[in-house]
TIMITI-408045 format. One record per residue (C-alpha): residue number from 1; residue in one letter; chain; y, z, x. Coordinates in nm, 3 decimals. Each point is the difference from the previous one (the first is absolute). Example, Ala and Ser with C-alpha at 12.3 -4.5 7.8 and 13.67 -1.06 7.14 Angstrom:
2
REC  num  residu  chaine    north       up     east
REC    1       A       A   -0.450    0.780    1.230
REC    2       S       A    0.344   -0.066    0.137
This chain:
330
REC  num  residu  chaine    north       up     east
REC    1       M       A    2.655   -2.329    1.512
REC    2       F       A   -0.234    0.158   -0.253
REC    3       N       A    0.030    0.132   -0.326
REC    4       A       A   -0.036    0.396   -0.103
REC    5       L       A    0.129    0.149   -0.321
REC    6       V       A    0.242    0.235    0.086
REC    7       V       A    0.186    0.321   -0.164
REC    8       N       A    0.327    0.016    0.038
REC    9       K       A    0.252    0.310   -0.121
REC   10       D       A    0.336    0.013   -0.130
REC   11       E       A    0.206    0.279    0.133
REC   12       D       A    0.241    0.027   -0.244
REC   13       S       A   -0.254   -0.003   -0.331
REC   14       G       A   -0.310    0.098    0.225
REC   15       K       A   -0.170   -0.246   -0.207
REC   16       T       A   -0.297   -0.208    0.240
REC   17       S       A   -0.108   -0.337   -0.114
REC   18       A       A   -0.280   -0.212    0.129
REC   19       A       A   -0.038   -0.393    0.073
REC   20       V       A   -0.152   -0.227    0.260
REC   21       E       A    0.195   -0.045    0.326
REC   22       Q       A   -0.045   -0.204    0.291
REC   23       M       A   -0.017    0.185    0.345
REC   24       N       A   -0.023   -0.026    0.325
REC   25       L       A   -0.270    0.173    0.278
REC   26       D       A    0.324    0.200    0.151
REC   27       Q       A    0.028    0.184   -0.335
REC   28       L       A   -0.332    0.181    0.004
REC   29       P       A   -0.043    0.343    0.095
REC   30       E       A   -0.165    0.075    0.368
REC   31       A       A   -0.341    0.031    0.062
REC   32       E       A   -0.298   -0.115    0.218
REC   33       I       A   -0.143   -0.274   -0.289
REC   34       T       A    0.158   -0.280   -0.160
REC   35       V       A   -0.233   -0.101   -0.266
REC   36       S       A    0.006   -0.345   -0.219
REC   37       V       A   -0.055    0.121   -0.343
REC   38       D       A   -0.248   -0.153   -0.188
REC   39       Y       A   -0.036    0.236   -0.335
REC   40       S       A    0.153    0.349   -0.143
REC   41       T       A   -0.034    0.140   -0.342
REC   42       V       A    0.162    0.202   -0.210
REC   43       N       A   -0.036    0.398   -0.028
REC   44       Y       A    0.175    0.288   -0.218
REC   45       K       A    0.186    0.090    0.350
REC   46       D       A    0.127   -0.361    0.010
REC   47       G       A    0.141    0.010   -0.360
REC   48       L       A    0.177    0.275    0.114
REC   49       C       A    0.197   -0.113    0.261
REC   50       I       A    0.094   -0.326   -0.156
REC   51       G       A    0.123    0.126   -0.310
REC   52       P       A    0.361    0.135   -0.102
REC   53       G       A    0.063    0.288    0.250
REC   54       G       A   -0.231   -0.117    0.273
REC   55       G       A   -0.213    0.302   -0.042
REC   56       L       A   -0.168    0.097    0.335
REC   57       V       A    0.235   -0.231    0.214
REC   58       R       A    0.249    0.169    0.224
REC   59       K       A    0.147   -0.265    0.200
REC   60       Y       A    0.151   -0.380   -0.134
REC   61       P       A   -0.046   -0.246   -0.022
REC   62       H       A   -0.391    0.051   -0.007
REC   63       V       A   -0.322   -0.196   -0.005
REC   64       P       A   -0.256    0.135   -0.235
REC   65       G       A   -0.416   -0.056   -0.009
REC   66       I       A   -0.225    0.314    0.109
REC   67       D       A   -0.230   -0.219    0.079
REC   68       L       A   -0.098   -0.330    0.185
REC   69       A       A   -0.253   -0.237    0.116
REC   70       G       A    0.011   -0.272    0.252
REC   71       T       A    0.024   -0.152    0.363
REC   72       V       A    0.115    0.170    0.296
REC   73       E       A    0.269   -0.284    0.162
REC   74       D       A    0.131    0.242    0.295
REC   75       S       A   -0.120    0.343    0.156
REC   76       S       A    0.122    0.202    0.284
REC   77       D       A   -0.326    0.243   -0.091
REC   78       D       A   -0.345   -0.069    0.201
REC   79       R       A   -0.201    0.070   -0.383
REC   80       Y       A    0.095   -0.333   -0.137
REC   81       A       A    0.087   -0.355    0.139
REC   82       P       A    0.144   -0.310   -0.147
REC   83       G       A   -0.211   -0.118   -0.294
REC   84       D       A   -0.148    0.351   -0.118
REC   85       K       A   -0.034    0.039   -0.363
REC   86       V       A    0.111    0.352   -0.092
REC   87       V       A    0.048    0.218   -0.304
REC   88       L       A    0.267    0.278   -0.074
REC   89       T       A    0.017    0.274   -0.263
REC   90       G       A    0.223    0.322    0.012
REC   91       W       A    0.193    0.157    0.281
REC   92       R       A    0.348   -0.012   -0.218
REC   93       V       A   -0.034   -0.370    0.051
REC   94       G       A    0.231   -0.177   -0.257
REC   95       E       A    0.164    0.400   -0.075
REC   96       A       A    0.132    0.100    0.329
REC   97       H       A   -0.058   -0.355    0.238
REC   98       W       A    0.005   -0.361   -0.075
REC   99       G       A   -0.269   -0.087   -0.213
REC  100       G       A   -0.222   -0.324   -0.143
REC  101       Y       A    0.177   -0.149   -0.212
REC  102       S       A    0.117   -0.253    0.272
REC  103       Q       A   -0.124   -0.305    0.146
REC  104       K       A   -0.024    0.194    0.349
REC  105       A       A   -0.012    0.387    0.043
REC  106       R       A    0.063    0.180    0.317
REC  107       V       A   -0.234    0.332    0.043
REC  108       K       A   -0.170    0.218    0.228
REC  109       A       A   -0.300   -0.024    0.145
REC  110       D       A   -0.119    0.350   -0.144
REC  111       W       A    0.037   -0.094   -0.332
REC  112       L       A   -0.266   -0.309   -0.017
REC  113       V       A   -0.325   -0.061   -0.074
REC  114       P       A   -0.201   -0.328    0.086
REC  115       L       A   -0.111   -0.219   -0.287
REC  116       P       A   -0.357    0.112   -0.116
REC  117       E       A   -0.254   -0.266    0.061
REC  118       G       A   -0.059   -0.206   -0.306
REC  119       L       A    0.302    0.084   -0.179
REC  120       T       A    0.302   -0.251   -0.014
REC  121       T       A    0.355    0.116    0.019
REC  122       R       A    0.088   -0.076   -0.336
REC  123       Q       A   -0.312    0.193   -0.133
REC  124       A       A    0.102    0.293    0.237
REC  125       M       A    0.307    0.023   -0.173
REC  126       A       A   -0.129   -0.023   -0.374
REC  127       V       A   -0.186    0.318    0.167
REC  128       G       A    0.325    0.113    0.142
REC  129       T       A    0.127    0.368    0.016
REC  130       A       A   -0.160    0.049   -0.341
REC  131       G       A   -0.321   -0.097    0.088
REC  132       F       A   -0.014    0.154    0.314
REC  133       T       A    0.111    0.300   -0.178
REC  134       A       A   -0.335   -0.006   -0.264
REC  135       M       A   -0.201   -0.059    0.257
REC  136       L       A    0.097    0.281    0.216
REC  137       A       A   -0.027    0.215   -0.319
REC  138       V       A   -0.360   -0.115   -0.049
REC  139       M       A   -0.088    0.094    0.372
REC  140       A       A    0.164    0.356   -0.084
REC  141       L       A   -0.229    0.020   -0.303
REC  142       E       A   -0.339   -0.138    0.180
REC  143       D       A    0.154    0.238    0.315
REC  144       H       A   -0.072    0.313   -0.240
REC  145       G       A   -0.317   -0.103   -0.132
REC  146       M       A    0.035   -0.281   -0.355
REC  147       E       A   -0.261   -0.201    0.024
REC  148       P       A   -0.122   -0.290   -0.280
REC  149       G       A   -0.217    0.106   -0.274
REC  150       H       A    0.157    0.387   -0.042
REC  151       G       A    0.219   -0.087   -0.344
REC  152       P       A    0.302   -0.193   -0.060
REC  153       V       A    0.319   -0.024    0.247
REC  154       L       A    0.353   -0.040   -0.169
REC  155       V       A    0.251   -0.162    0.104
REC  156       T       A    0.317    0.029   -0.158
REC  157       G       A    0.274   -0.266    0.005
REC  158       A       A   -0.248   -0.240    0.029
REC  159       A       A    0.141   -0.323   -0.103
REC  160       G       A    0.282    0.080    0.274
REC  161       G       A   -0.023   -0.098    0.376
REC  162       V       A   -0.212    0.299    0.146
REC  163       G       A   -0.187    0.048   -0.328
REC  164       S       A   -0.092   -0.423    0.022
REC  165       V       A   -0.135    0.056    0.314
REC  166       A       A   -0.152    0.319   -0.021
REC  167       T       A   -0.207   -0.151   -0.327
REC  168       A       A   -0.133   -0.283    0.163
REC  169       I       A   -0.144    0.186    0.348
REC  170       L       A   -0.136    0.284   -0.210
REC  171       A       A   -0.181   -0.218   -0.207
REC  172       N       A   -0.107   -0.244    0.309
REC  173       L       A   -0.172    0.306    0.123
REC  174       G       A   -0.192    0.149   -0.318
REC  175       Y       A    0.230    0.231   -0.144
REC  176       E       A    0.042    0.038   -0.365
REC  177       V       A    0.408   -0.064   -0.053
REC  178       A       A    0.160    0.144   -0.261
REC  179       G       A    0.362   -0.149   -0.002
REC  180       V       A    0.290    0.144   -0.141
REC  181       T       A    0.316   -0.202   -0.164
REC  182       G       A    0.290    0.020   -0.232
REC  183       R       A   -0.034   -0.356   -0.033
REC  184       P       A   -0.298   -0.121   -0.270
REC  185       E       A    0.053   -0.333    0.119
REC  186       T       A   -0.138    0.069    0.341
REC  187       A       A   -0.278    0.090   -0.118
REC  188       E       A   -0.242   -0.333    0.047
REC  189       Y       A    0.207   -0.045    0.338
REC  190       L       A   -0.157    0.343    0.118
REC  191       K       A   -0.374   -0.053   -0.145
REC  192       S       A    0.067   -0.365    0.208
REC  193       L       A    0.050    0.209    0.327
REC  194       G       A   -0.323    0.229   -0.081
REC  195       A       A    0.109    0.313   -0.260
REC  196       T       A   -0.276    0.069   -0.239
REC  197       Q       A    0.240    0.203   -0.223
REC  198       I       A    0.364    0.018   -0.097
REC  199       V       A    0.183    0.324   -0.048
REC  200       A       A    0.324   -0.015   -0.194
REC  201       R       A    0.294    0.185    0.175
REC  202       E       A    0.089    0.182   -0.286
REC  203       E       A   -0.334    0.145   -0.040
REC  204       I       A    0.046    0.137    0.338
REC  205       N       A    0.383    0.088    0.095
REC  206       E       A    0.043    0.325   -0.127
REC  207       T       A   -0.078    0.371    0.117
REC  208       V       A   -0.196    0.195   -0.201
REC  209       K       A   -0.031    0.390   -0.046
REC  210       R       A   -0.361   -0.007    0.136
REC  211       P       A    0.008    0.009    0.363
REC  212       L       A   -0.366   -0.156   -0.010
REC  213       E       A   -0.159   -0.273   -0.213
REC  214       S       A   -0.326   -0.174    0.019
REC  215       E       A   -0.105   -0.099    0.349
REC  216       N       A    0.044   -0.404   -0.039
REC  217       W       A    0.132   -0.177    0.365
REC  218       V       A   -0.193    0.042    0.318
REC  219       G       A    0.299   -0.113    0.182
REC  220       C       A    0.340   -0.148   -0.109
REC  221       I       A    0.312   -0.204    0.156
REC  222       D       A    0.269    0.110   -0.150
REC  223       A       A    0.327   -0.192    0.041
REC  224       V       A    0.232    0.171   -0.305
REC  225       G       A    0.031    0.361    0.099
REC  226       G       A    0.166    0.244   -0.249
REC  227       P       A   -0.184    0.108   -0.304
REC  228       M       A   -0.275   -0.258    0.044
REC  229       L       A   -0.111    0.136    0.334
REC  230       A       A    0.006    0.341   -0.160
REC  231       R       A   -0.192   -0.088   -0.287
REC  232       V       A   -0.268   -0.198    0.248
REC  233       L       A   -0.030    0.284    0.190
REC  234       G       A   -0.171    0.194   -0.291
REC  235       Q       A   -0.225   -0.267   -0.077
REC  236       M       A   -0.183   -0.094    0.361
REC  237       K       A   -0.350    0.147    0.112
REC  238       Y       A   -0.056    0.268    0.163
REC  239       G       A    0.052   -0.105    0.360
REC  240       A       A    0.178   -0.272   -0.070
REC  241       S       A    0.310   -0.167    0.188
REC  242       V       A    0.327   -0.172   -0.137
REC  243       A       A    0.208   -0.204    0.281
REC  244       S       A    0.338    0.030   -0.101
REC  245       V       A    0.229   -0.301    0.051
REC  246       G       A    0.288   -0.057   -0.201
REC  247       L       A    0.239    0.171   -0.270
REC  248       A       A    0.083   -0.266   -0.256
REC  249       G       A   -0.027    0.264   -0.246
REC  250       G       A    0.209    0.271    0.169
REC  251       A       A   -0.016    0.223    0.316
REC  252       G       A   -0.083    0.323   -0.166
REC  253       L       A   -0.366    0.143   -0.081
REC  254       P       A   -0.025    0.210   -0.292
REC  255       A       A   -0.286    0.140    0.086
REC  256       T       A   -0.192    0.321    0.051
REC  257       V       A   -0.258    0.057    0.336
REC  258       I       A   -0.296    0.102   -0.207
REC  259       P       A   -0.191   -0.373    0.058
REC  260       F       A    0.042    0.093    0.333
REC  261       L       A   -0.142    0.319   -0.016
REC  262       L       A   -0.254   -0.054   -0.264
REC  263       R       A   -0.129   -0.313    0.081
REC  264       G       A    0.086   -0.064    0.374
REC  265       V       A    0.240   -0.326   -0.090
REC  266       N       A    0.153   -0.132    0.318
REC  267       L       A    0.374   -0.171   -0.041
REC  268       L       A    0.029   -0.236    0.294
REC  269       G       A    0.335   -0.136    0.101
REC  270       I       A    0.033   -0.363    0.073
REC  271       D       A    0.275   -0.152    0.232
REC  272       S       A   -0.017   -0.298    0.119
REC  273       V       A    0.331   -0.029    0.222
REC  274       M       A   -0.063    0.203    0.311
REC  275       Q       A   -0.385   -0.051    0.014
REC  276       P       A   -0.158    0.016    0.348
REC  277       Y       A   -0.085   -0.319    0.105
REC  278       A       A   -0.381    0.035    0.033
REC  279       N       A   -0.010    0.072   -0.308
REC  280       R       A    0.224   -0.298   -0.148
REC  281       V       A   -0.255   -0.225    0.186
REC  282       R       A   -0.310    0.191   -0.153
REC  283       A       A    0.138   -0.099   -0.313
REC  284       W       A    0.120   -0.315    0.063
REC  285       Q       A   -0.365   -0.098    0.077
REC  286       R       A   -0.126    0.197   -0.293
REC  287       I       A    0.230   -0.220   -0.226
REC  288       A       A   -0.106   -0.341    0.197
REC  289       K       A   -0.375    0.145   -0.084
REC  290       D       A    0.020    0.137   -0.335
REC  291       L       A    0.275   -0.152   -0.226
REC  292       P       A   -0.173   -0.346   -0.174
REC  293       M       A    0.265   -0.265    0.099
REC  294       D       A   -0.072   -0.171   -0.350
REC  295       K       A    0.143    0.323   -0.184
REC  296       L       A    0.284    0.013    0.259
REC  297       E       A    0.125   -0.342   -0.125
REC  298       A       A   -0.016    0.068   -0.333
REC  299       M       A    0.268    0.281    0.048
REC  300       V       A    0.225   -0.232    0.153
REC  301       H       A    0.334   -0.093   -0.126
REC  302       P       A    0.189   -0.245    0.239
REC  303       A       A    0.357    0.050    0.084
REC  304       T       A    0.260   -0.120    0.209
REC  305       L       A    0.317    0.182    0.173
REC  306       S       A    0.242   -0.134   -0.253
REC  307       D       A   -0.223    0.168   -0.260
REC  308       L       A   -0.007    0.370    0.165
REC  309       P       A    0.350    0.128   -0.142
REC  310       K       A   -0.200   -0.017   -0.389
REC  311       L       A   -0.285    0.075    0.113
REC  312       G       A    0.149    0.314    0.173
REC  313       S       A    0.108    0.100   -0.298
REC  314       D       A   -0.295   -0.082   -0.253
REC  315       I       A   -0.214    0.246    0.223
REC  316       L       A    0.203    0.267   -0.017
REC  317       N       A   -0.019   -0.029   -0.378
REC  318       G       A   -0.354   -0.027    0.009
REC  319       Q       A   -0.042   -0.372   -0.081
REC  320       V       A   -0.195   -0.120    0.356
REC  321       K       A   -0.402   -0.054   -0.099
REC  322       G       A   -0.173   -0.037    0.293
REC  323       R       A    0.079   -0.154    0.350
REC  324       V       A    0.344   -0.167    0.064
REC  325       V       A   -0.058   -0.213    0.328
REC  326       V       A    0.333   -0.113    0.088
REC  327       D       A   -0.010   -0.355    0.227
REC  328       V       A    0.335    0.036    0.214
REC  329       N       A   -0.027   -0.353    0.092
REC  330       A       A   -0.032   -0.180   -0.318
C-alpha cells in the first residue's frame, strides 16, 4: 500500500474533493514504467485539477501532479532499468493520466527524461515544469540572437515559479534582469535572485494608444499575457524577441502588428507539454549547468501531500511565491 492525493467527484452534486488516500499497485494505470516517487511540485494546472470542479480532469477518481522525480522500480522498456533516476514533466500527466501526487506512479517510458548528472530529485522538482519552461524560454530567446550585454531582459510575473527560475538563470548567464511584480514585498526576493531592476506591475499592465514606445528591452519572458504582453511588444528593441509562457493576465492580446512590421519583433510561443525528447534533454542539461543551486534553494517552500488542497487554491489566487517542493513520502 502507498499514499496518494486522490480527487473524487460526487455524481449528485458535481462537486469534487481532494484527500490523501491509501492505494495499491493494482489501481495504477497501465504503462511500461513504475516509478517510486520522491518529490513533486505545484503548478497552476495542479491547482485547476485539485480545486472545486476538477478543472482539467475528465475521469474520476484522479491523482493529480503534472511533475514527478524519483527512481525506476519496475520497467518493461529497455531504455530504463530499476534504480535509474528519472524526471517527468508534461505529456498531460496529472491531467489525463495519473500523476506525481503519489508515492508510486506508472507512466510511459517516452514521457521520462534521465535525471541530469549533478541534480538531485529534490532539486529537479524545485525546478519542475515552471523551471523547465523558464529554461525553454531562455533557450528560445538565445536561439533568436539574444546575448548578454545588449540591454535588460524583462521578466513578467517575476516572483512566480517560471519568473523566479528565469530571473536566476538569466542573471547567472550575465544578463541584466528587470523583474515585473504586483507584490512590492517580493522586491528583495527578486533582487536576491539577481534582478537589478524592479518594475511595478501597474506601470506596465495597461495598453497605451501608441503602438510603439521607447525601445527598452533586449528580450522578454512573459508569463502574464493580455494587456501587459501587448504593452511590452511596443517596448522591445529592434529585432528583439518575447517568449510567451503564460496567461495569468488573460488569453486575449489587444495588440497591433506594428511592432512586428516596424521593429522586427518576434513573439515566440513556448510549450512545455509536448516538447520533443531531444530538446527536453538539452533543457535539463542547461538547467544543471546554468541554474545556481543556491538561488534555487532560496525559492523552495517544502510541502507534503496533505498540504496540497490548500496549495492548489493558493496558486490559483496568485499567493504562491517561488517553488513548492512536495515530499510525497513525508
